[in-house]
N, C-alpha and C positions, 0 to 999 in steps of 0.2 A: 541308811541302806538296814536292811532286816539282817537277822540272826548274824550280825557283826560284832564279834568279840576285842575288836580296838581297845575299847578303854578300860579292858583289864586284863588285856593278855599278859603284860609284867606280872599279873600278882595273881593270875587263872591255877596256875599251879598249887600255889599257897594255899588260896581258899577251897581247893578238892577236897588237900589232904587235911585242911583243920576239921572240914566237916566228914569227910568220907573217909579220912585216914588213908590209908593205902588200896582200898578196895577197888577205886578204879581203876588205876593201876595194874591191880593183881588180875582183874577181868580180862583186860587186855592181852599181860603179858603171858595170863594160861593157855591163850588161842596161840602163839604164836608159830611151837613145835608143827603146825598145819602148814606152815609153807616151805614148800619143796626148795631144795637148790636148784639155782641157776632160772628162776621161776617169774614171772614179768606179775609186780603187786600195784594195785590202786588203794591209796589210801584218802578218802574224802572225809574232810571234815578232821584232819590232823590235829589241830593243836598248836600248840608250842614245839611238837616235832620230839620231844623226849622217846616215844615210839620207833623213832628211825635210829636211836641208838640201842635199843633192846633187840630189835631186829639184827642190826650188825654184831651183836654177841653172837646172835647163832648162825647168821652168814657172813662174814668178813668180806666176800664177795661175790660176784656173779647175779646178783639179782637187777633188775632193771625196775623202778619204784617211780609212779608217777604221783604226786603229793599234792593234794588240791584243797586248797585255804580259804575262803572268804575275807578272812581277817587279814590286813596287808601286816601289820602289826605281829600276829602271831605267825604269820611266814618269813617275817624276817628274823624271828626267833631260830623257827625250823632252818633256816638256811646255814646257820652257826652251827648245829650239829654233826657230832663225828660221826660219818656213814660208813667210814675205813674206804674199801674200792668199789663197794658199790654205785651203782648211775641212779640218782635221783634227779626227776624232772621236777620241780616246784611250778605251782600253776596257780595264780590268783584267779579263782574264779567261784562264785556259788553252785552248789552242787548242782541246782535244778537249771544250770545254764551251760552245763556241759553238750548237752546235744549229741552228735554223731562223731566229733572230733575235740580234741584238745586245743582249746583257746591258748593263741599266741601271748596274749596280755601277762607281760611281766615272767616270763618263764625264764626259769634257768636251769644250770645243771651242773651237776657233782663231778667229778675228774672221774675217770673211767682206771685210769693208770695211777694210783698215788703212790703207790711203791717206787717206782723209777722218779717221781717228784721230789719223795723221800732222799733218796740215794742223791742227788744232785747236793741236797740243801746238804748230806753230811760231806760231800767233797770240799764245802768252805766253810765249815765249821765243825766242832766238836760235840755239837749240842746231843744231848739223850734223844733216843728214838721214841717216837711216841706216833702213834692212829692221827691222823689231821686228816678233815675233809675241805676240798682244795675246790672252790664255787667260780665258776667263769662267771663275771661280767658280759652278756650278752648284746649286742647293738639287735634294731629291729631285723635285719636281715638276718644273721644269726640264729635270730630266737624262729624266726619262720624252718629253719632246717632244722631246729630241734624239735618243732611239734610233729613234725613228719617222721622224727625215731620215736617218739611215744605210740607205744602200742596201741593196736585200734581195740582190742580183747586184752582181758588178764587172765592168769592162773589163778592168781587170789584178788579178793577187796574185802578192805578193811573201813569198817564204817564201826566209829566208836563214840554214842553219846551224841548221835547226828540226829538221828529222828524225832528226836523228841522235842526237838524245835520248830518242827512243822505242822502244820495245818493238812488235815485228810487229803486235801487236791494236792499239796507238795510232797506229803509221804506218798501218794502213787506215781507221781510223775518221776520224783527222783529213785525209785524202784526199780521202773521200767527202764529208763537208762541204765543203770548199774544191770541191771539184769542181763540188759543187752550186750552187757561191755564182758559179760564174765565168760569164759571158756565152759564148753559142756565136760563137765566132772572135774571146774574149779569150785575152789572153798572160797565162802562169804563169812568174813569172820564180823560178828554181830555184838555188839553189847551196848547195852541200854539201863535206863532205868524202869523198874517194872513194880505196878502197885499189886499188892497181893489182897486180895478180898478179905475184909475183917479188921486190916491195921490202920487203925487210924492215926496215930503216930505216921504213916507214910501220906496219906492225904493229906495234912496239916504240911509238912514239910514240902508235898509237891507245890500247895497253893503257894508258900514262902517263896521255892525256889521260881514260880513263874511271874509271881508281882517283882520279884529283884531283876531276874534277865528282861522281863520287858520295859523296866527302865533303864537298865544299863546297856543293853543288848537289842533293844526293837526287836526281841524274837516275834515271830508269827503268831505260835502256839497258846495258847490258854490253859489247854489240859495235856494231860498225857494217853498219846492214842497209841491202842496195839499194832503192831508189822506183821504181828507171826501170820495173819488172814492171806497175805501178801506173799510171804512163802509156801506157804499152804496151797495156795492157788497155782501157783508154778510148779510143784510136785517134788518142792527141794527134799531132801534127804537131811535129817538131824544127826550130825556126830558124836557131839557134845554138846550136854547143857549145866552151866553150873550157877550159883544163886553167890551172893555174897551180901554182907551189910544187911542181915536179917532180910533177905530176900529180897531188897529194894533194888539191888542191881543184879541186873541177869545177863551171860553170857552164853551166846548159842554158834557153835559152828556148823553152818549149812554146808552142803555138798551141791551142786546144780546137777542137775538130771542128764 
């Protein structure tokens, strides 16, 4: 399967920090204050799920999150994250196959009322209180019910280091699908690699990265393609732009008109 990170899921975050230190993390964390309380959030290509815990630090409850990931092993790691009392729907699917509805393949949801469950546990033991995500195993019938509960459109979309995996045809397809799922005035939190003209070290690093991930994850892209024209053609407003790691990483907060 293309663009699948199963083989390095367990080591992905370590590899990222070895090369980029905390730059990839900071590029995403610096955008999270744009997520409104009690909003619906679509995360596509979420990786190991650490971002769920960062979001929960800002909003411990009230969010409805749909978490889409192509890698089953990445999704397994994500389900173990502490999402506190937020509702999270996990979806095992390539971004380009989302279509008009959320697929029901391997869909799961985090418990909506964690506090009640924790109170019951305290009645049975004197263990120290701690926030703990509770994920329900769903059979096929309940999976269909959960799919219907996932929002059709969202207040916030988050795509971090997603589009660098794609060739132009897939970029256009995924962008169009996600554009349709974002509510008017909604926020798109975008971060990815960025090639600055004249910086040869970036060119060398990109070539090494694409060679590595071609062998490990069978990514379809062979070079980094820009997505800026996609947002420009749909008249998105730019609310925030920041650069990291010698301008090799760029994060942008877009707002849909």
